[in-house]
N, C-alpha and C positions, 0 to 999 in steps of 0.2 A: 504493500500500500504506500509506504513512505517514498518509494522510488518515483511515483507519479504525483507526489505532493510538493508544492513549492512553498517556501517560507519567504514572506515579503516583510521587510522591516522599513518603516517609514521614518526617514531621517532628513527630510528636506526643509524643515521649518526654520524660522528665525530664532527660536529660543528667547523671545523678547522678554517674557516674564521672568525667566531664570537670570537673565543678565549676562550669561556666558553660554558658550556653545555646548548644548547638552550631549550630543553624541560622543564628544571627546572628554567629558568629565571623568575624573578618576573615580573608580567605583569598585571597592573590594579587591584591589590589586590589579585591576585591568581598567578598561574604559567602559562606559555605558554601552556603546555600540558593540564592542567586542564581546561583552557579556551576552547581548541579545543573539549575536551570531553563534556563540558557543552553546546557547540554550538549544537552538534547533539542531545544531550539529550533533550534540550529545543525544538528542532524541532520534537520531538516525536519518535526518533529512539532509540530503546532499545538495539539492537545488535551492540555494539561499540567495536572495536578491535584496539589495538595499537601494531604496529610492533616495536620490540625493538632489539637492538644489542649492539652497543657501550654503555658501562656503564649501561647495562640492570639491574644490581643489584640495582641501585639507583632508577629505575623507578618501579620495581615490587611492593614494598610496597604501593606506591601511587595508582597503578592500582588495587591492592587488596582492598584498602580502598574504592575506587570508584566503585568497582564491575565491572571492565572492564577487558575483556579478553586479555591477552598478547599473541602475536605471535612472537616467537623467530626466528630471521633471523641470522643464524650462518655464513652467507656469507656477512654480512653487509659491509665488507671491499671492496667488489666488486662494491659498488655504489648503488644508489637509486633503480635502476630497480630490483636488487636482493630482495629488500624489497617488491616491487610490486609482484614479483613471490611468495614470502613467504605468502603474503596476499591472493593471488589467490589460493594457495594450501590449505589455511585454510578454504576456503568456502565450505560449504556443498551443495549437489545437490539441496536441496529445497530452497536455497536462490534465490531471484529473481534479485536483482541488488545491486550494491555497490558503495559508494562514496570513492574517494581517496583524502586525504588531507595531504600534507606535514605539519609537525608540525610548520614549520617556516612561515606559512601564517596565522597569528592570528586574522585578522580583518574581516573575512567573517561574514556576518550578518545572524542571524537565519532566517529572512524573505527570504533570498536568497535560503537557503536549502529547506525551505517549498515550495517556488516557483518552484524549480527544481523537487521536488517530485510530485507536482500537474501536472506540464507540462509533466513529464515522464509518469505518469499514464494515461494522456489523449492523448498521442501521439503514434507514431508507430516506433520511432527510438530506436536503441539499445544503442546509446551513446549521452549524452546530456551535452554540455559544458556551463557553465555560462560565460558571457562576460560583459565587461564594455567598452562602446563606440567602439564596434567592435572588441576588443581584447579579445581572449579567456583566461580564468583564471582557478582557482581551487575553489571548488573541482568538477571534472567531475563526472557524474553519469553513470555507465556502467552496461549493462546487464551482468548477470553471464554467458551468453552464450559465452562471450569472455574469460572466465576463461582458457580454454584449449589453446587458441591462445597465451595468456600471458605466460603460463607455458612452452610452446614449443618454444617460441621466443628466439633467441640467444642473445638478449639484445642490438644489435648494434643500436645506436642512441636513445636508451631508449624507454619509453612507447609512446612518441609522434610519433616517427617513425613508430612504430607498428600500432598505431591507424589511421595513415594517409592512411593505406590500406583500411580502412573501412569508408571513407568519405560519401559514399552513404547511410550509416546507421547512420549518425551523424546529429545533429542539434545544433545550437548555440542560446542561450537564453540571450537576453539583460536583465540585472537585476538591473541596476542602483546602483550597489554596487562596489565601487572602491576597496574594500577589497579583491576581488577575484584576484587582480593583485599585491597586496602589499606583497612582501616576505621580509624576515629578515635574511640576510646573514652576515652582518657586525655590529660592535658596533654602527656605524652611523645609519644604518637601524633601529636597536633596539631603539635608542633614538628617532628617528623620529616617529616610529610607536607607541612607548609607549606614546609619547606626544599626539598622536591622540586619544588613548583610554582614557587617563586622561582628555582630553578636553570634553568628554561626547558625547552624541548622536547628534552631529551637522554634517550634511553632508558637504563635501568639495564643493568648487565652481564647480569642475568637475562633482561631483555627481548631484548637482543642475541643471547644464546645461543638463546632460543626462536625468534627470526626465522631464525637459521642452521639450527636443527633443522627448521623448517618448509620450508626451501628446499632443503637438501642432505642427503645421507646422512651418518650419523654419522662414517663413515671417509673422507669426501670430502677429497681433497687441498686443495680450496678452503678448507674449514673449518680444516684444519691450517695452511695458509698464513696465513689471517686471524688465527689465534691468535698465530702467531709475529710477524707484523707488529705486532699490538697490544702484545706484550711488548717489542719493540724500540722502538716509539714511546713507550711509557710509561717505558722505561729512559732514553731520551734526554730526555724531558720532565722526569723526576725530577731528572736531573743539572742541567739548565738552571734549574729552580726553586730548587735549592740555591745557585745562583749569581746569584740576584736576578731571574730571570724569573717571570712570573705566568701560566703556562699552565694551562688548564683540563684536568685529567687525565681527568675524566669524559667530556668532549667528545672528547678525543683517543682514549680507549679505545673509545668507541662508534663513532667514525668508522673506526678501524682494524679493528674486528671486522666492520663492515658494508660495508667499501669494495668488496668483490667480491660483494655480494648479488645483482647481476644478471649475474654472470660467465657467459659463453656467449651473451649477447645482443649484438646489434650496438651498438657504442659503449656498453659496459657501465657506464662511469662515469656517463654522462648518464642511462642507463636506471635505474641504481641510485639516483641522486640524485632522479629523478622519482618513483620508488617510495617513497622515504623522505619526500619532500615530501608525497605523498598521505597518508602515515601521520601527518603532523603533526610530523615531525622535521626541520624546515627547516634548523636550524643545523648538523645533522649532514650533511644533503644538500649543503650548501655546500662542505664539505670533500671529500666523496666525489666530487663533480662534477669536481674538478680533480686527482684523485690520479694520473691518467695523463699529463696535460699541464698543468703549472702555469704560469699567466701570470706573467711577471716583475713584481716590485714594486721600487720605487725605494729604499725604506729598507733598512737593514742588519739589521732585526730578524728574529726567528724566531717564526712563529705556528703554530697547529695544522695548517693546510694544508701548511706547509713540512715539519713533522715527519712527517705521514702520507705525503707524497710521498717523502721520503728513506727512511723505514722500509720502504716498499713496494719501493724500488729496492735496498735492502740485503738483501732476502730473496728467494731463488730457491726456490720450493716452500716447504719449511720450514727451509731452511738459510740462515744468516746469512753473508754474504761481502762482500768489498770491492766498490765500485762498478765497478772495472775488471774484476774477475772476473764480476760479474753481467751486464755489458754485452758482454763479449767474444763470447759465443755468438751473440747476435742480429746483431752486427756481421759475424761470419764467415758467418752464414747468408745475409745479404742483401748480401754484398759486391758483387754484380753489379747491384744496384738503387740507383743514386745517391740517388734521392728518399727511399727508406726509410732508407738509411744516414744521410742528413742529418737525418731526423726522430729517429733513435736518438741521434745525437750531440748534438742539441739537448736531448733529455731527460737525457742523461748530464751535460752541462754545467750544466743546472739543478740536478741532484742534487749536483754538485761544489760549486756556489755555496752551497747550503744546508749542505753538510758543513763548508765553511770557516767559515760563520757560527756553526754549532753549536760547532765547535772553539774559535772566538774567545771565545764566551760561557762555555764550559766551562773554558777555560784549559788544555786539553790535546788531544792528538790522539784520533781516534775509537777507535783500538785501545786506548788507555788508558781511555776511557769504558766500553768493553765488557769490560774486564779482569775485572770481577765480575758479568758478565751472568748471569742465573739459569740460562740453558741451558748455561752453560759454554762457549760458542762465542765465540771472539775473532776478529772479521773481520780479514783481512789488508788493511790500508789503505795499505800501502807501494806507491808507484807511481813 
């Protein structure tokens, strides 16, 4: 399928609101334009074209070096739709479909492009939009059968207005990728998006919630449990950071919200980690992979994996309780199975070890740490 698909990046505009030329802005160790090119290349698309216009001479050497075909839009001053027309005019009859991505939408994930390709191939619609939480974003994937309609359209209202005429041949794909909505028009936008890419592969809270929505019913006990684990983990991490630790709250929240994403599957920790790895969230997958059985480490520190493990063990359903209370029921249930009991006790001792470390860093017992917990629940830690 990808062999007959073209990826078109629109980079012909003035960048007037940004105040500097967006395609060549530094972005996570590369430029904005190079990042867009590598997005499609990583998804297996070889026919990549960049529409150039304003300051085209500065982009042509880069495109030549990256073996990417330039498409010159001599009417770039007429606005973005003129670049869409130039792109459509460049398409040969044998091309099957094409992506359209403005260069200033730099955080679309490779997995989103791959998902759009697979869905388009297996479907019957001519226009496929990626969406995040119900809102359509970029890049749409369009059948080349719309090439003539684009070229003959007068441009009133832009591409969106034109494609509204073909809603019956359109589909929207929820992809769990907030990047399809994040554009970069101003210096403030640039700073915000650049900070996101520098933070690494950690999904935002909104992305985590979308992934949970896609996997479970809204009233699922798993979702409720995940939210409580996240609140507990963040509460612990916030206390530790006040006492000199440097825990990544974004990473801990994401891992806590998604730790049971594969609940119900065999070895759900490993299955969830594999799923997150496929999505490109490897650093979160590393924590999720060990939230049921945490390998011991020799130092006395506390990291994100420790806090996720402890928070998960302090929460039964959506109730926060002491480790002893949390583990008493499974110990009673499997009292006649020595192997299972040994496994449960090993997990309990791991959680106790982390609890002692947390209390040492915090300078107080766990019940004091939770005295001001937002849910108003103070776990009984006396044993």
